[in-house]
N, C-alpha and C positions, 0 to 999 in steps of 0.2 A: 434517255438518262436510266430509265428502270429498268431496260435492256442490260446495260453496263453494268447496274447495282447486282443482278438478278446472276449476271455471270461470272462475278466475282466470290472469292470466299465469305465474304460479308454476308453476301444475299443467298448464299447456299448456307449457312449458320440460318438464317431468318425461314427460307424455305422449309429446314429440317425442323425447327421452333413450331410453326406454324402448318405444318404437314401440309406440306405445298399449296396452302392457300393461299398463301400471298406470293407476288413475284411468279407469275404461272410462267410457263414455256407455251407456246401457240397449241402444242397439243393437248396443250390439258385445258384450255378455255371451251368453254359450252360453244361457241361461237367458231370451234375451227371446221373447217371444212377438208375432210381428208383428200389429196390429190388421189386421181384417179387410179394412176398405176398403183398405189397402195390400196387400194379396193377390196382388191377380187380376192375369195379366202378362200376360193376354189382349184387356184394354179394359177394357170397365167390370163391376161386380160380377153374375154370376150372378145369376137372380131370385130363384132360393131363397135365395141371401144375401141379397137385400134385401128378402126378406119376412122372412125370419127378424129384421134389422137393425129392419127397423120395428115390429116385432110387440115388438120386445123393448125399443126404446126408440122411442115413437110419437113423431113431431114433428109441427110446426105446417104445416099445408096453405100452398101461396103465395101465397091471399090473404091469408092474416095478415101475412105478410111485407108484401106491398104496403100494409098499412093498410085495405084493404076490411072492410065490416063483415060479419058473421058469415052463413054462408047461412042462408037462411030452414029455421025449423025446429031449429036447433042449437041446445043448452041453454047458457046463459052461465056460464062459472066466475065461482068468489067473487071481488073485486077481490084478495084476498090470493094468489090462484094468477096468478100469471104466466107466460105464453106466452111465451118466449124464445126468438128467432131471428137467424140472421145471414144475410146477404147479402155474397157476395162481392163485395169493392170495395174494392180496397186502393189506399191513399192513394201518393205520390212516396217516401216511406221505407219502403215495404213491408208495414206497418204492416198489420194486418186486420181485417177487419171489424168497422164497428159491430152492436154490438146494439139489436134494437128491440124494446120490449115492449111490448104490448099488454094491457089488463086487458077484463074484457068490457065491461066500462062504456066503456071510450075505444073501443072497438070500436061500441058504438052510437052513440056521439057524430058518430063519421065516416061511419055509414051515414046520418046524418040530415042529410047535405051537405056535409059538413067534406073540400075540396078536398086531392088530394094535395099535398107540400110544394112540389114542382118547380113546380105551375101558379100559386103565389103569386107568383113572378116577374113582373117587368114584363118587354117586350120589351127595353127598354132594360138593366134590370139583366141581363140574359141576357149582352146584346153585353157591357158593362162587365167583368162575373164571368169572360166567357170570354175576354177580352183578358188580364185581371191574374190567371190562373188560375197557381197554385205552378208553378213547374219541377217538371214531371212527366216521367216517362222516357216514350217514344214508344211508348204503348199497341198493342198488336196489334188486329188486329180481331176476335180471338179472343172470345167473349162466356162466361163461366163459366156453367153449368147451376147450378140453385137448389142452395145447400148448405143442408139443413136440420139444424139442430143446437143446444143448448141452451146457454148457457154462465153462468157466473156474472157479474152484469151491476155488482157492483163492482169489477169487474177491466177497467173498460172502458181500455185506451191512451189515455194523455191525450193524447198528441200525435196519435193519429188520430183522437181525438176531434174536435180542433180543426181540423184537416187538413181533415176531410169533412163540418165544418158549414157548408152555405151559407144556412141560414133559419134564424130563430130559434126555428121549431117543433124543427131540428136539436139545437140547443143545448137545448134545455128537452127534448131525449128522453135527451140524453145526461147529463144533471143527473141525472134521474129514475133513469135507469141505475146512474149511479154511488151514488145515496142508495141502493139499495135491500141490504138484510140476504144473506145468503149463502144460494145455493138449493143444492138439492141437484146432485150431481155428476152428468154427465150427460156423454156421447161424444161428440167433436165429429165430423160425417162429410166428410171431404175434400172442396172442390166439383172439379168435373172441366171444362176446355175444350174446344171443339166438337172440338178436334183431340186428343184423347184425354187430354193434359196432367193429371195428377193433381196438384191444388195440398195441398202438405203443411202441415199446420195442426199445431196444439196434438194432443196425442190424446184430452182432455176437458176438462171447464171449469174441473177444480182440479189440470192437469196442472202438475206441480211447478217443469218446466223454464220455466215464463212466469214471468216478473219479475213480474208485478202479481199470482201465487201464493205467491211467496217466504212465511215465517215471518216475525215482526214483528221478531225477531232477526238474520234475515239482511239485511233491510232498514234496519235500524236501522245496523247496524255497515257497509253499506255508505254510508250518509247520513254515519258519524261519518266516513269517509274522504276522501270528497267534500268535508265542511267542511275537515277538517284540510288536504286541500290546498288548498281555498280560503283558509285562514288563513295559511296558509305565501306564498303567492304575493303576495297582496293586503297583508301585512304587509311583504314585500320593497318595496313603496314607499318607504313614510314611513319605515321602518326607516332609512335614508339621512338623513334629514333631520338628527339631532345633528352627519352629517359635512362638511354644507355647508361651515359655515366653515372647519374645516381640508382641505378639497379645493382652495377659494379661494386659502389659503394657499398650500401646497407648488405649485400650479400654477403660480401667480400670476396667477389669473383674479379678477373681478369676484364678488361676490354671486349675480349674476343669471345670470350664465353657468354656476357652481357648481350653481347651483337646476337646471338643463338635466338633470344625472343621476336627477332625481327625475320633471321633464316628462316626457322622455323613456319613463322606465318607465311614466307611467300612460298617455301618447300611444297605445304598444305595443301593450297590454293592451286595447285599444278597437279595433285594426285588427285584431289576432290574429283575432277571431272571425269575420272577414269570410271568414277562410279555412280555421280548422279548423272552425266549422260544417258546411258543407256536405261535407267530408271522414268527418266523423264520421257523418254520414247514408248512407253508400254501405254496403251489408248487408253485403258482403264484409268490409268492413276492419272496419266497429260502433265502439262507443266508446273502449274500452279501448286499443289500437295507439296514436291522436292520445294517450291522456292518458299512457301509461308511455314514449313515445319521446321526444313533448316536453319532459315532464317533465325527463328524464334529463339531454337537453341543458341544460335550465337550471337543474339541478345543478352539469354539468360547468361551466357559464359562470360560477358561483360562486366559481371558482378564480381564472380570469385577470381578472377585475372586483375580485378583491379584492389582485392583486398586480400590475396595471398601472401602469404609470410613465409615462403618456401622458395626457394631457387629452382629446384626441379619440378616444383608445383606449377610455377609461372610456366616454364618453359611448353610443359604439356598442354596447360591450359592456350599457350598462343599457337602452339601447333593444332588444337581441336577448334578453334577459332578459325584460323585459315581454312582448315577442310569442311566445317560446314557453311562456311560462308562462298564458297568456289560454285553453288549451281550458274551463281551470277555468269559465273565464268563459262559452265559447261553449258547450260543452256541459253543465255543472253541472247546470244546470233540467231538460235534455233527459233526463238520467239520472234525475232525479228522477219526471218525469212517465214515464220505462218501469216505475217499482215502484208507483208510488201515483196511485191513482184519482184522479180530477177532485174528489172531495169532499173527498179527505184532503191533496190536496196543500199547498195553503196552508199548512198547518201545519210539512210538510218544506222549504218555500220559507223560511219564518223563519227556520229554526234556519241555513239556505244563508245566508241576508242576515245573519245575525248575524255569522257567519265573516267575510264580505265588508266589513261596516261596522267590526268592532271589529280587523282585519287590521292596516288603516292605524292606527288609535289605539293600538295596542299597540306598533306599530313603534320610536315614539320612547322611549319608555320600556322595553324590552328593549336599546336600542341606548344610550341616555344613559348610565349611570354607565359602561359601558365605554369608549366614545370619551372621556368625560372625563379617566378615568383613564388611558387606552393611548394611542392614536391613531384617526383618522377610517377607518382601513382594518377596526377591527375590528368594526363593523357591517356589513360586506360579509363578514365573514368569518362571521360570525352569521349570514347568511343559507344557507351551506353546514350550517352547525350544526342549523339547524331544518329545512330541508327533505329533505335528507338521509336521515334517518330516516323522513318522511311519505313519502318515494319508495320506498323498502324496505317500507313498510306496501302500499302500492299494488300491491306485486305480487298481493297477497290480495285484491283489489277485482273480483267476478265482473262477467261481460260482463251489462248490461242491455238491450242491443239486442236485441228480439223480433224482426226481420228478422233480422238477424246467426244468432241463435240457430235461427231455423227452417232460416236457408239451409244452415248446416252440417248440422242434422238429416235435411235432403233429399239431403246428398249421403253420407250413413252407410245411409241407406235404400237407397239407387241401389246401393249397393255390398251390401249385403246381400240386396237381392232381385234383383240384376239389370236390375230394371225403370228405364229410362232416361227414362219419362213422370213419374215422382214431379220433382217439382220445387216450390221455394217458391214464393211470388207475386215475393219480394225478388228471387230471379234473374232472374225473367221482367222484374221492371222495372229490373235491372242491366243486362242485356244490351243496352236500348235506350235506357240512357243517353245526354240529349242534352247534351254539355258546355257549349254555348252556352247555353240554358236554365237550367244549373246556375249559369252566371259572371252570368247576367243576374239572377237569383234574389238570390243571395249579394253580388254588388256595386251595381248599380242599383236595384231593388226599394226595398228602405229607404230609400232616397234618394227616391224616386220619391215614395213614400206619405209621407212627410216635406212634400214638395212641395207635394201636391195635395191632400190633406186637413185641415183646420185643427184638428180635434181633433188628431191625430195630429201635428201640427206642434208646438200648443201644448203638449202632455203631454210631447213630446220637448225641447223649450225650459225648460220648469220643472224637469225632473227633472235637467237639465243644468245648469241654475241651482244646483238646492240640493246636488248634487253639487262644483258649483265652490267652493261658499262654504263645503263642507266643507272640501276640498283647500287653502284661502284658511288657514284654524285652523293649518296646519302653518307658514306664514311669520308669521301674526300673534303664535301661540302665545311664540316666542323674542322678541319685541317686546315684550310684555305681561309675562310670567313672569319673565322673565331681566334687562331692560333696567329693568323698574319696580320688581318683585318680590323681585331678587336672588337666583331660583330658578338652581340648577346643571342642566348640562343632564338629569340624572338627574331630581331632582325637577321640571323643566318636565316630563319627559316622565309623570310619573306625573299629572298633572291630564289627561293624554288617559285616564285610567280614568272620568272622568265621561261618557265617550261607550259605553263599556262598559255602565257602570251605566245610562244612558237606554235603551240597546238593551234590558237585560233587562226592565224596565219596559213598555217597548213593547210585547215580543213576549208578557208575562203581558195586557195590556189588550186586545192583537191575536187571540189565541186564544181569550180570553175571548170577543168580540164574535162571531168563526166560531163557536165553538161553542153557544153560549146563543142567537145571534140568527139568523144564517146559516144554518146547517144547518137550524134547525128550520122555517126558514122555506121554504126549498129544499123540504124533505119534504112539509109541509103545501099548500103553494100552488103550487110549482113556480119556476122561476127565477125570473123577475120581469122588470120594468125592469133591464139591465145599469148603471143610473145609482143603484140603488140599493148595488151595491157601494161607492159614494162618500161615503156617510154619512158613515164614521170621518173620510175628509177635509175635510167640513166644518167641521170642528172642529180637526181636525189643523194647517190650511192655517194659522190663527191663529197657532200655537205656534210656527212658524216665525220671524216678525216679533218675536214679542215675545222668545224669546230673545236674537236678536240686538239687541235695543234694551238689553235689561239687560247684556249682555257689553260693548257700546259705551262704555255713561254709567257702566259701574261698574269698567271696568278701568283705575284710579288709584291709587297708592297710600294715599290717603287712606281707604278701601274694603277692607275684608279681601278677601283673593284666590277666596274659597268664594263670595264672592256673583256675579263671572262667570262661575265655573266651574257653578254652578249655572243660570244663563244658557245656557251652551254644551250642557247636558244638556237643558233644555226646548228649544232647538231641534232637537237631536238626537231626541228622542220626536218630533216633530212631522215632522220629514224621514222619520222611518223607518214610521211609522205611512201617510204620502201616498203613498210609493213602492210600497208594498205594494198600497195603494187602487189606484193607478193601474194595476199591473202586474197583477191581478186585473180591473180594468175591461177593459182594452185587447182579449185575446184573445176576451171575449165581444161584444163590439160586431162584430172584424174576423176571426174564425174561422180562417178560409183563411188569412191573413198572418202570424199569429201571431209566426212565425219570423222573418219582415223587420221585423217591428216593432221585436223585442226586439235584434237586431242593431243596426239604425238607433238606437234606445235607449241603445243601449250604446257604439255610435261617437261619437255627440252629448255625451254626459255623460261619456266620458274627453277629448274633442277640449277641451273648456270646461276640464274640471279639471286636466288640462295646460297651459292658458293661464293660470286662475289661478294656478297654483305662479309665474308668471314674473311679472303684473302685481299680484300682493298686495302685495310687499313696497314695490315704490315707492308704491301705491297708500295704503298705511299709514303710511308714511315722508312724503310730502307734506300727505295729509289729515290724519294723526293718527289714532290708531284707533278715537277716536267718532264722526268724520267718516266716516271711511271704511266702517267696518260699517255704519254708518247709512244709507248708500246703497246698500249689499246689502239692507239689511230692507227700503228702499221699493221695491225690485225684487220682493220675494218679496211684500211687502202688496198689489204691483199684480195679480198673479198669482190673489191670494185670487178675484177677481173671474172670472178665468177657470173655477175649480174649481166655483163656484156656477152658471154659464152652463152648464159642461157636466152640472148637476147636473137644473138647469130645464128647460133649452132642448135635454138631450141626444136627446130623441126626434126631435125637428126638422132636427138635424144629419143623425143617423144616416139620417133620410128622404132626406135630400139628398145623402148619400156614396154615390160610386157603390163603395165597399167592404166597407162597410159589412152585416153577414146582413140581410138582410130580412125 
């Protein structure tokens, strides 16, 4: 418990007030024993130290790391005995060391002629990948000496794994790593650079400072806070919906103009990730400062937004709220990737997606009764009452960024030992950060990927279309349930519960699929083709138009309102499973560009959703609910063909893509 508080913002404040005398880190305690590898002040370890360390913790040789066959005469270990090793090869985020597992059987296969994975690439692939490498710090020419150690392979940092995967073989290895059972604790020997720099790392494979090694309770606590944060920010978009009529009346503007308060909020939290995501990747900053600072601004902005007496001011404040609330969208997935291994990440992402999907749906339900009973400002005050306590709880969120944790560990070790050569890889990377490359990756590469790769473009457009239709419901529901069925605003808000129920059903189905199908398949046969992640999407894609057509042609006084609500639920099940499949498919096809892909996807879907808020009412009032929703259903029907093309011809598309892992 003390470690959780110490690593959280509230603990850092206590440490600052007490000058680090309270909630101390291990390196600050008097009884701390410095690991042998960090004790030497004169260069490398002495021969006796190295010999003793090697005898106590034997480590695999370099040939095993490189994936070559065992030397002749060596005895093969049983497949159950895995050899674990780390090559010091950090990515732009400062994450460390993809572990490479080799069983004796694997090594024999490689010895029979399997080439090194880098030789698989053609010259053209090499040129294309080099041209579009993710923005990295300008590396020095110093090369790390072989760092030999063993690690628990189900602790593979997700972000590192994806960023460093260049080939299909890389991905196969990482999924194999993540699916392994827990290994015995082994010390981790730090790497050394040619100039004598000692790379500070985790002390052992079960180092409690490593977020991948946190207890399940600590991970679930952090996940809960992230979900509450996401729920509050997303709820802030549609919570404004019942107030649209009141805003129109108060400021004497059209309904379409009043809807800008919703549209600008949605647009802003699509733009925000382009800024906040790169900032959270700077090692010295980490995840928590962007969360805490921007969320504090978000909470503060709730007050002037509720009090403003000027329409232009209301719109500006709503945009700023969305922008400063967007780090949950920008970095929430990355925070979960810090804590959960590749094989378990889909479970956590589903819960996070639950909060993101149900937030807008719960907003009108919460504010509908109060706006009807009081006035339009109450929905904006409720944002303050909901988000304020969440911000207070966020003061107890521990830092999850591995590069940030190791950077501060290196500083403490330097202070303790007086050895200036002790540095984390993230410190070295940060010292050489190229602002131009960071800006290109954050702002230009997401757009470029969508323009140049048909598969990326299709998935971005498809997800944006589904998200836009989802947000069009906030204009369609008042026309159906208030105008046709005579509901008041509070009763209309209750109809959005159908979305929440549908998402819960979707999670049960998708978790079952991951647990009973995907995990056993990966453990038995490896990753397989990325298109296998799209199997549920082949069925879910049909649910979207079916649900929309039901909603379109049963939204009439002669049909009970529950029928149209069921149609919305069917559509939501299809959307949720589809998006989960697509978001699992993309990182495995384009692992090096996962961050850019998600940033571009966020921008595309938020932009179309903002537009949908504005065009939906004219569409439905001019064409009617039946024809208007049917037109959108026709678009989703056309997109089904794209899902099947990706599934059946994805291998050919990947072979022609300049960005897909070969």
